[in-house]
BAMARKOL-888175 format. One record per atom (N, C-alpha, C): residue in one letter; atom name; x, y, z. Coordinates in Angstrom, 2 decimals. Atoms other than C-alpha are relative to their C-alpha. Example, Ala and Ser with C-alpha at 12.3 -4.5 7.8 and 13.67 -1.06 7.14 Angstrom:
2
REC | A | N | 0.89 | -1.19 | 0.00
REC | A | CA | 12.30 | -4.50 | 7.80
REC | A | C | 0.90 | 1.20 | 0.00
REC | S | N | -0.82 | -1.19 | -0.06
REC | S | CA | 13.67 | -1.06 | 7.14
REC | S | C | -0.77 | 1.09 | 0.73
//
This chain:
136
REC | M | N | 1.08 | 0.69 | -0.67
REC | M | CA | 82.96 | 132.32 | 139.16
REC | M | C | -0.13 | 0.55 | 1.42
REC | P | N | 0.15 | -0.58 | -1.33
REC | P | CA | 81.46 | 133.80 | 142.36
REC | P | C | 0.22 | -1.05 | 1.08
REC | T | N | -0.12 | 0.88 | -1.16
REC | T | CA | 82.28 | 132.31 | 145.74
REC | T | C | -0.95 | 0.51 | 1.07
REC | F | N | 1.00 | -0.36 | -1.00
REC | F | CA | 79.82 | 132.27 | 148.63
REC | F | C | 0.47 | -0.28 | 1.42
REC | G | N | -0.53 | 0.14 | -1.34
REC | G | CA | 82.13 | 131.69 | 151.59
REC | G | C | -0.19 | -1.36 | 0.63
REC | R | N | 0.24 | 1.34 | -0.54
REC | R | CA | 81.37 | 128.01 | 151.98
REC | R | C | 1.28 | -0.55 | 0.62
REC | N | N | -1.25 | 0.57 | -0.49
REC | N | CA | 85.04 | 127.12 | 152.45
REC | N | C | 0.87 | 1.06 | 0.68
REC | Q | N | -0.72 | -1.03 | -0.72
REC | Q | CA | 85.99 | 130.27 | 154.31
REC | Q | C | -0.30 | -0.14 | 1.48
REC | P | N | 0.29 | 0.08 | -1.43
REC | P | CA | 86.18 | 130.70 | 158.08
REC | P | C | -1.44 | 0.44 | 0.26
REC | G | N | 1.41 | -0.28 | -0.26
REC | G | CA | 82.63 | 130.70 | 159.40
REC | G | C | -0.91 | -0.78 | -0.94
REC | G | N | 0.69 | 0.89 | 0.95
REC | G | CA | 81.60 | 128.48 | 156.42
REC | G | C | -1.43 | 0.39 | -0.28
REC | D | N | 1.43 | -0.06 | 0.26
REC | D | CA | 77.96 | 128.04 | 155.35
REC | D | C | -0.63 | 1.40 | -0.06
REC | T | N | 0.59 | -1.31 | 0.23
REC | T | CA | 77.34 | 131.65 | 154.32
REC | T | C | -1.32 | -0.19 | -0.75
REC | A | N | 1.31 | 0.13 | 0.65
REC | A | CA | 73.72 | 132.10 | 153.31
REC | A | C | 0.12 | 0.31 | -1.49
REC | L | N | 0.00 | -0.21 | 1.44
REC | L | CA | 73.19 | 131.80 | 149.59
REC | L | C | -1.01 | 1.10 | -0.34
REC | P | N | 0.90 | -1.12 | 0.34
REC | P | CA | 71.47 | 134.70 | 147.79
REC | P | C | -1.40 | -0.47 | -0.38
REC | S | N | 1.38 | 0.19 | 0.47
REC | S | CA | 67.73 | 134.89 | 147.23
REC | S | C | -0.49 | 1.35 | -0.48
REC | F | N | 0.47 | -1.23 | 0.62
REC | F | CA | 65.73 | 137.44 | 145.31
REC | F | C | -1.50 | -0.08 | -0.19
REC | L | N | 1.44 | -0.08 | 0.20
REC | L | CA | 62.09 | 138.52 | 145.18
REC | L | C | -0.28 | 1.16 | -0.94
REC | Y | N | 0.36 | -1.04 | 0.96
REC | Y | CA | 60.72 | 140.44 | 142.20
REC | Y | C | -1.53 | 0.06 | -0.07
REC | E | N | 1.43 | -0.20 | 0.13
REC | E | CA | 57.20 | 141.90 | 142.17
REC | E | C | -0.25 | 1.04 | -1.07
REC | G | N | 0.35 | -0.92 | 1.07
REC | G | CA | 55.72 | 143.53 | 139.09
REC | G | C | -1.44 | -0.22 | -0.42
REC | T | N | 1.38 | 0.12 | 0.48
REC | T | CA | 52.49 | 143.83 | 137.11
REC | T | C | -0.33 | -1.41 | -0.48
REC | N | N | 0.23 | 1.37 | 0.47
REC | N | CA | 52.95 | 140.28 | 135.80
REC | N | C | 0.03 | -1.02 | 1.11
REC | G | N | 0.01 | 0.92 | -1.12
REC | G | CA | 53.16 | 138.77 | 139.27
REC | G | C | 1.25 | 0.11 | 0.86
REC | R | N | -1.13 | 0.06 | -0.90
REC | R | CA | 55.67 | 137.85 | 141.92
REC | R | C | 0.86 | -1.21 | -0.34
REC | F | N | -0.95 | 1.06 | 0.28
REC | F | CA | 58.78 | 135.81 | 141.22
REC | F | C | 0.96 | -0.09 | 1.18
REC | S | N | -0.92 | 0.22 | -1.11
REC | S | CA | 60.82 | 134.30 | 144.04
REC | S | C | 1.10 | -0.93 | -0.49
REC | F | N | -1.17 | 0.79 | 0.39
REC | F | CA | 64.34 | 133.01 | 143.32
REC | F | C | 0.76 | -0.35 | 1.27
REC | R | N | -0.74 | 0.45 | -1.18
REC | R | CA | 65.99 | 130.93 | 146.06
REC | R | C | 1.09 | -0.97 | -0.44
REC | T | N | -1.11 | 0.88 | 0.34
REC | T | CA | 69.34 | 129.20 | 145.87
REC | T | C | 0.27 | -0.96 | 1.15
REC | H | N | -0.35 | 1.01 | -1.01
REC | H | CA | 70.52 | 126.09 | 147.70
REC | H | C | 1.18 | -0.83 | -0.51
REC | W | N | -1.13 | 0.85 | 0.36
REC | W | CA | 73.55 | 123.85 | 147.76
REC | W | C | -0.54 | -1.33 | -0.51
REC | L | N | 0.40 | 1.31 | 0.54
REC | L | CA | 73.11 | 120.74 | 145.60
REC | L | C | 0.81 | -1.12 | 0.64
REC | N | N | -0.86 | 1.00 | -0.60
REC | N | CA | 75.98 | 118.92 | 147.28
REC | N | C | 0.41 | 0.53 | 1.36
REC | S | N | -0.24 | -0.58 | -1.32
REC | S | CA | 75.89 | 119.65 | 151.00
REC | S | C | 1.34 | -0.40 | 0.58
REC | A | N | -1.28 | 0.44 | -0.53
REC | A | CA | 79.10 | 117.70 | 151.66
REC | A | C | 1.16 | 0.74 | -0.64
REC | A | N | -1.09 | -0.67 | 0.71
REC | A | CA | 81.16 | 119.64 | 149.14
REC | A | C | 0.21 | 1.39 | 0.58
REC | G | N | -0.29 | -1.33 | -0.50
REC | G | CA | 82.89 | 122.81 | 150.17
REC | G | C | 1.05 | 0.69 | -0.82
REC | D | N | -1.04 | -0.61 | 0.82
REC | D | CA | 85.20 | 123.63 | 147.34
REC | D | C | -0.63 | 0.76 | -1.16
REC | E | N | 0.49 | -0.79 | 1.12
REC | E | CA | 84.91 | 125.64 | 144.15
REC | E | C | -0.83 | -0.80 | -1.00
REC | T | N | 0.78 | 0.81 | 0.94
REC | T | CA | 83.29 | 122.71 | 142.33
REC | T | C | -1.41 | -0.29 | 0.52
REC | S | N | 1.34 | 0.21 | -0.55
REC | S | CA | 80.21 | 122.70 | 144.58
REC | S | C | -1.04 | 0.66 | -0.91
REC | L | N | 1.06 | -0.49 | 0.88
REC | L | CA | 76.97 | 123.21 | 142.69
REC | L | C | -1.11 | 0.66 | 0.80
REC | I | N | 1.11 | -0.71 | -0.62
REC | I | CA | 74.13 | 125.56 | 143.49
REC | I | C | -1.23 | -0.19 | -0.87
REC | G | N | 1.27 | 0.10 | 0.70
REC | G | CA | 70.51 | 124.95 | 142.54
REC | G | C | -0.81 | 1.27 | 0.23
REC | V | N | 0.86 | -1.17 | -0.11
REC | V | CA | 67.93 | 127.68 | 141.96
REC | V | C | -1.45 | -0.45 | -0.10
REC | T | N | 1.43 | 0.27 | 0.02
REC | T | CA | 64.24 | 127.35 | 142.80
REC | T | C | -0.71 | 1.29 | -0.35
REC | I | N | 0.75 | -1.18 | 0.43
REC | I | CA | 61.92 | 129.75 | 141.01
REC | I | C | -1.48 | -0.27 | 0.23
REC | E | N | 1.44 | 0.13 | -0.23
REC | E | CA | 58.34 | 130.23 | 142.20
REC | E | C | -0.70 | 1.22 | -0.59
REC | Y | N | 0.78 | -1.07 | 0.62
REC | Y | CA | 55.70 | 132.29 | 140.41
REC | Y | C | -1.35 | 0.09 | 0.69
REC | Q | N | 1.33 | -0.25 | -0.54
REC | Q | CA | 52.61 | 133.85 | 141.94
REC | Q | C | -0.66 | 1.06 | -0.88
REC | A | N | 0.70 | -0.92 | 0.92
REC | A | CA | 50.17 | 135.43 | 139.49
REC | A | C | -0.77 | 1.05 | 0.80
REC | P | N | 0.81 | -1.02 | -0.68
REC | P | CA | 48.44 | 138.71 | 140.43
REC | P | C | -1.48 | -0.39 | -0.04
REC | L | N | 1.41 | 0.36 | -0.12
REC | L | CA | 44.83 | 138.37 | 141.53
REC | L | C | -0.81 | 0.40 | -1.23
REC | T | N | 0.78 | -0.44 | 1.16
REC | T | CA | 43.47 | 140.39 | 138.59
REC | T | C | 0.20 | -0.95 | -1.19
REC | L | N | -0.27 | 0.94 | 1.09
REC | L | CA | 45.15 | 138.01 | 136.12
REC | L | C | -0.69 | -1.34 | 0.26
REC | L | N | 0.69 | 1.25 | -0.34
REC | L | CA | 43.79 | 134.95 | 137.96
REC | L | C | -1.50 | 0.11 | -0.28
REC | I | N | 1.43 | -0.19 | 0.20
REC | I | CA | 40.28 | 136.38 | 137.87
REC | I | C | -0.33 | 0.05 | -1.49
REC | L | N | 0.24 | -0.08 | 1.45
REC | L | CA | 40.48 | 137.25 | 134.16
REC | L | C | 0.07 | -1.37 | -0.66
REC | R | N | -0.13 | 1.35 | 0.57
REC | R | CA | 41.70 | 133.74 | 133.29
REC | R | C | -1.17 | -0.89 | 0.39
REC | A | N | 1.09 | 0.85 | -0.48
REC | A | CA | 39.02 | 132.10 | 135.43
REC | A | C | -1.34 | 0.39 | -0.60
REC | L | N | 1.26 | -0.47 | 0.59
REC | L | CA | 36.24 | 134.23 | 133.87
REC | L | C | -0.14 | -0.39 | -1.47
REC | K | N | -0.01 | 0.24 | 1.45
REC | K | CA | 37.22 | 133.27 | 130.33
REC | K | C | -1.07 | -0.99 | -0.49
REC | P | N | 0.96 | 0.95 | 0.55
REC | P | CA | 35.02 | 130.16 | 129.92
REC | P | C | -1.48 | 0.32 | 0.26
REC | F | N | 1.39 | -0.32 | -0.32
REC | F | CA | 31.88 | 131.79 | 131.34
REC | F | C | -0.59 | 0.93 | -1.05
REC | P | N | 0.65 | -0.81 | 1.04
REC | P | CA | 29.35 | 133.35 | 128.92
REC | P | C | -0.43 | 1.37 | 0.52
REC | L | N | 0.28 | -1.33 | -0.52
REC | L | CA | 29.61 | 136.90 | 130.29
REC | L | C | 0.26 | 1.05 | -1.07
REC | S | N | -0.28 | -1.14 | 0.88
REC | S | CA | 29.36 | 140.15 | 128.38
REC | S | C | 1.26 | 0.70 | 0.50
REC | A | N | -1.20 | -0.75 | -0.40
REC | A | CA | 32.35 | 142.51 | 128.49
REC | A | C | -0.25 | 0.78 | 1.29
REC | A | N | 0.34 | -0.77 | -1.21
REC | A | CA | 30.59 | 144.69 | 131.08
REC | A | C | -0.12 | -0.93 | 1.20
REC | Q | N | 0.14 | 0.96 | -1.09
REC | Q | CA | 29.70 | 141.64 | 133.20
REC | Q | C | 1.36 | -0.53 | 0.46
REC | R | N | -1.36 | 0.45 | -0.37
REC | R | CA | 33.33 | 140.43 | 133.08
REC | R | C | 0.70 | 1.02 | 0.88
REC | Q | N | -0.64 | -1.06 | -0.76
REC | Q | CA | 34.60 | 143.77 | 134.32
REC | Q | C | -0.64 | 0.13 | 1.37
REC | I | N | 0.71 | -0.10 | -1.28
REC | I | CA | 31.93 | 143.96 | 137.03
REC | I | C | 0.32 | -1.19 | 0.89
REC | A | N | -0.35 | 1.20 | -0.78
REC | A | CA | 32.65 | 140.37 | 138.13
REC | A | C | 1.40 | 0.13 | 0.58
REC | Q | N | -1.37 | -0.19 | -0.49
REC | Q | CA | 36.33 | 141.23 | 138.42
REC | Q | C | 0.01 | 0.97 | 1.18
REC | W | N | 0.04 | -0.96 | -1.10
REC | W | CA | 35.59 | 144.27 | 140.58
REC | W | C | -0.71 | -0.56 | 1.22
REC | L | N | 0.68 | 0.64 | -1.12
REC | L | CA | 33.14 | 142.28 | 142.71
REC | L | C | 0.95 | -0.92 | 0.76
REC | A | N | -0.94 | 0.94 | -0.61
REC | A | CA | 35.78 | 139.62 | 143.32
REC | A | C | 1.10 | 0.72 | 0.77
REC | Q | N | -1.02 | -0.79 | -0.68
REC | Q | CA | 38.20 | 142.37 | 144.36
REC | Q | C | -0.57 | 0.80 | 1.17
REC | G | N | 0.61 | -0.62 | -1.17
REC | G | CA | 35.70 | 143.71 | 146.92
REC | G | C | -0.58 | 1.39 | -0.20
REC | F | N | 0.59 | -1.32 | 0.24
REC | F | CA | 34.40 | 146.88 | 145.24
REC | F | C | -1.49 | -0.03 | 0.30
REC | S | N | 1.44 | -0.11 | -0.27
REC | S | CA | 30.94 | 148.07 | 146.31
REC | S | C | -0.76 | 0.27 | -1.30
REC | F | N | 0.83 | -0.28 | 1.18
REC | F | CA | 28.03 | 148.45 | 143.89
REC | F | C | 0.16 | 1.46 | -0.42
REC | E | N | -0.13 | -1.42 | 0.30
REC | E | CA | 28.39 | 152.23 | 144.16
REC | E | C | 1.34 | 0.30 | -0.69
REC | Q | N | -1.32 | -0.20 | 0.60
REC | Q | CA | 32.13 | 152.11 | 143.37
REC | Q | C | 0.02 | -0.53 | -1.44
REC | I | N | 0.06 | 0.60 | 1.34
REC | I | CA | 31.48 | 149.81 | 140.39
REC | I | C | -0.81 | 0.90 | -0.93
REC | G | N | 0.83 | -0.91 | 0.80
REC | G | CA | 28.72 | 152.14 | 139.17
REC | G | C | 0.78 | 1.22 | -0.45
REC | C | N | -0.82 | -1.17 | 0.36
REC | C | CA | 31.12 | 155.09 | 139.26
REC | C | C | 1.03 | -0.37 | -1.06
REC | K | N | -1.01 | 0.43 | 0.97
REC | K | CA | 33.79 | 153.13 | 137.37
REC | K | C | -0.60 | -0.26 | -1.37
REC | Q | N | 0.67 | 0.34 | 1.26
REC | Q | CA | 31.30 | 151.96 | 134.71
REC | Q | C | -0.88 | 1.14 | -0.53
REC | H | N | 0.87 | -1.13 | 0.35
REC | H | CA | 29.39 | 155.27 | 134.64
REC | H | C | -1.44 | -0.45 | -0.19
REC | I | N | 1.38 | 0.48 | 0.00
REC | I | CA | 26.11 | 153.49 | 135.40
REC | I | C | -0.55 | 0.12 | 1.42
REC | K | N | 0.65 | -0.08 | -1.31
REC | K | CA | 23.58 | 153.59 | 138.26
REC | K | C | 0.25 | -1.29 | 0.79
REC | A | N | -0.17 | 1.17 | -0.88
REC | A | CA | 23.94 | 151.24 | 141.24
REC | A | C | -1.07 | -1.06 | -0.30
REC | S | N | 1.06 | 0.97 | 0.31
REC | S | CA | 20.61 | 149.65 | 140.26
REC | S | C | 0.34 | -0.80 | -1.26
REC | T | N | -0.45 | 0.72 | 1.21
REC | T | CA | 22.07 | 148.75 | 136.83
REC | T | C | 1.10 | -0.98 | 0.36
REC | V | N | -1.04 | 0.91 | -0.48
REC | V | CA | 25.08 | 147.26 | 138.59
REC | V | C | -0.66 | -1.22 | 0.63
REC | K | N | 0.70 | 1.11 | -0.65
REC | K | CA | 22.69 | 145.15 | 140.68
REC | K | C | -0.60 | -0.96 | -1.04
REC | D | N | 0.53 | 0.86 | 1.08
REC | D | CA | 21.03 | 143.87 | 137.47
REC | D | C | 1.11 | -0.85 | -0.61
REC | H | N | -1.16 | 0.74 | 0.53
REC | H | CA | 24.44 | 142.90 | 136.07
REC | H | C | 0.45 | -1.07 | 0.99
REC | V | N | -0.46 | 0.93 | -1.04
REC | V | CA | 25.39 | 141.27 | 139.37
REC | V | C | -0.92 | -1.21 | 0.08
REC | H | N | 0.94 | 1.13 | -0.02
REC | H | CA | 22.24 | 139.14 | 139.38
REC | H | C | 0.29 | -0.96 | -1.16
REC | A | N | -0.31 | 0.83 | 1.17
REC | A | CA | 23.07 | 137.90 | 135.86
REC | A | C | 1.34 | -0.72 | 0.20
REC | I | N | -1.30 | 0.62 | -0.26
REC | I | CA | 26.69 | 137.23 | 136.91
REC | I | C | -0.15 | -1.15 | 0.97
REC | Y | N | 0.22 | 1.07 | -0.98
REC | Y | CA | 25.58 | 135.22 | 139.96
REC | Y | C | -0.60 | -1.22 | -0.66
REC | T | N | 0.66 | 1.11 | 0.69
REC | T | CA | 23.33 | 133.12 | 137.75
REC | T | C | 0.98 | -0.74 | -0.90
REC | K | N | -0.92 | 0.63 | 0.95
REC | K | CA | 26.00 | 132.47 | 135.11
REC | K | C | 1.17 | -0.70 | 0.69
REC | L | N | -1.10 | 0.63 | -0.73
REC | L | CA | 28.70 | 131.65 | 137.69
REC | L | C | -0.48 | -1.08 | 0.97
REC | G | N | 0.53 | 1.00 | -0.91
REC | G | CA | 26.38 | 129.51 | 139.80
REC | G | C | 0.31 | 0.30 | 1.46
REC | V | N | -0.23 | -0.40 | -1.38
REC | V | CA | 26.89 | 131.50 | 143.00
REC | V | C | -1.22 | 0.76 | 0.52
REC | R | N | 1.14 | -0.69 | -0.59
REC | R | CA | 24.46 | 133.10 | 145.44
REC | R | C | 0.33 | 1.39 | 0.52
REC | N | N | -0.37 | -1.31 | -0.52
REC | N | CA | 26.46 | 136.07 | 146.74
REC | N | C | 1.46 | 0.31 | -0.35
REC | R | N | -1.34 | -0.44 | 0.38
REC | R | CA | 29.68 | 138.05 | 146.29
REC | R | C | 1.10 | -0.77 | 0.71
REC | D | N | -1.01 | 0.75 | -0.75
REC | D | CA | 31.51 | 136.04 | 148.96
REC | D | C | 0.37 | -1.32 | -0.69
REC | E | N | -0.26 | 1.27 | 0.69
REC | E | CA | 31.27 | 132.95 | 146.72
REC | E | C | 0.72 | 0.19 | -1.33
REC | I | N | -0.57 | -0.23 | 1.34
REC | I | CA | 32.64 | 134.60 | 143.55
REC | I | C | 1.48 | -0.36 | -0.05
REC | L | N | -1.44 | 0.22 | 0.07
REC | L | CA | 36.38 | 134.63 | 144.29
REC | L | C | 0.38 | -1.46 | 0.23
REC | P | N | -0.33 | 1.42 | -0.14
REC | P | CA | 36.56 | 131.08 | 145.70
REC | P | C | -0.43 | -0.84 | -1.21
REC | R | N | 0.49 | 0.73 | 1.19
REC | R | CA | 34.50 | 129.85 | 142.73
REC | R | C | 0.95 | 0.19 | -1.17
REC | L | N | -0.89 | -0.28 | 1.12
REC | L | CA | 36.76 | 131.55 | 140.20
REC | L | C | 1.38 | -0.62 | 0.21
REC | I | N | -1.32 | 0.58 | -0.27
REC | I | CA | 39.97 | 130.43 | 141.89
REC | I | C | -0.03 | -1.51 | -0.15
REC | S | N | 0.07 | 1.46 | 0.14
REC | S | CA | 38.82 | 126.81 | 142.11
REC | S | C | -0.24 | -0.41 | -1.45
REC | Y | N | 0.28 | 0.31 | 1.40
REC | Y | CA | 37.50 | 126.87 | 138.54
REC | Y | C | 1.22 | 0.25 | -0.88
REC | G | N | -1.17 | -0.35 | 0.79
REC | G | CA | 40.65 | 128.51 | 137.22
REC | G | C | 1.23 | -0.84 | 0.29
REC | G | N | -1.13 | 0.86 | -0.31
REC | G | CA | 42.93 | 125.89 | 138.79
REC | G | C | 1.11 | 0.68 | 0.78
REC | F | N | -0.99 | -0.71 | -0.80
REC | F | CA | 44.67 | 128.23 | 141.24
REC | F | C | -0.32 | -0.11 | 1.47
REC | R | N | 0.15 | -0.05 | -1.45
REC | R | CA | 45.24 | 128.15 | 144.98
REC | R | C | -0.28 | 1.44 | 0.39
REC | D | N | 0.28 | -1.35 | -0.51
REC | D | CA | 44.27 | 131.14 | 147.16
REC | D | C | 1.21 | 0.91 | -0.06
REC | D | N | -1.21 | -0.84 | 0.02
REC | D | CA | 47.90 | 132.32 | 147.13
REC | D | C | 0.45 | 0.35 | -1.41
REC | G | N | -0.33 | -0.36 | 1.37
REC | G | CA | 47.93 | 132.58 | 143.33
REC | G | C | 0.88 | -0.99 | -0.74
REC | T | N | -0.81 | 0.99 | 0.68
REC | T | CA | 50.04 | 129.53 | 142.58
REC | T | C | -0.91 | -0.99 | -0.72
REC | Q | N | 0.81 | 0.88 | 0.82
REC | Q | CA | 48.79 | 127.13 | 139.94
REC | Q | C | -0.02 | -1.41 | 0.55
REC | L | N | 0.13 | 1.39 | -0.40
REC | L | CA | 47.44 | 123.71 | 140.86
REC | L | C | 0.59 | -0.89 | -1.08
REC | N | N | -0.58 | 0.93 | 1.01
REC | N | CA | 49.14 | 120.75 | 139.16
REC | N | C | -1.07 | -0.75 | -0.73
//
């Protein structure tokens, strides 16, 4: 069983914490003493795990209930991430004017008036906070 220096000279050694970031999101593992008065080998440690989903996953989940075509879903995701019409056109291999037509349809279906309203709308609709954590 590992010891963390609680009952050694200098006591209260910081407990380990760990942050993992990958394509599936960010996981934060923090440890804490469960019994602050204890200082022997029988003391217990608790672990708090927090998950933060990546923005692309939040957007995809939030877009699911809306009646968008596959192209509109992809364009809405790129709009929410801040891509310009020209950048989206290059990615989709379509003209910027065609992107604008898709964007107008997306705005109508999402009930927004401009690109600045898309991400907040999707995050609030998808049940997530701005930091990617899920609302209860």
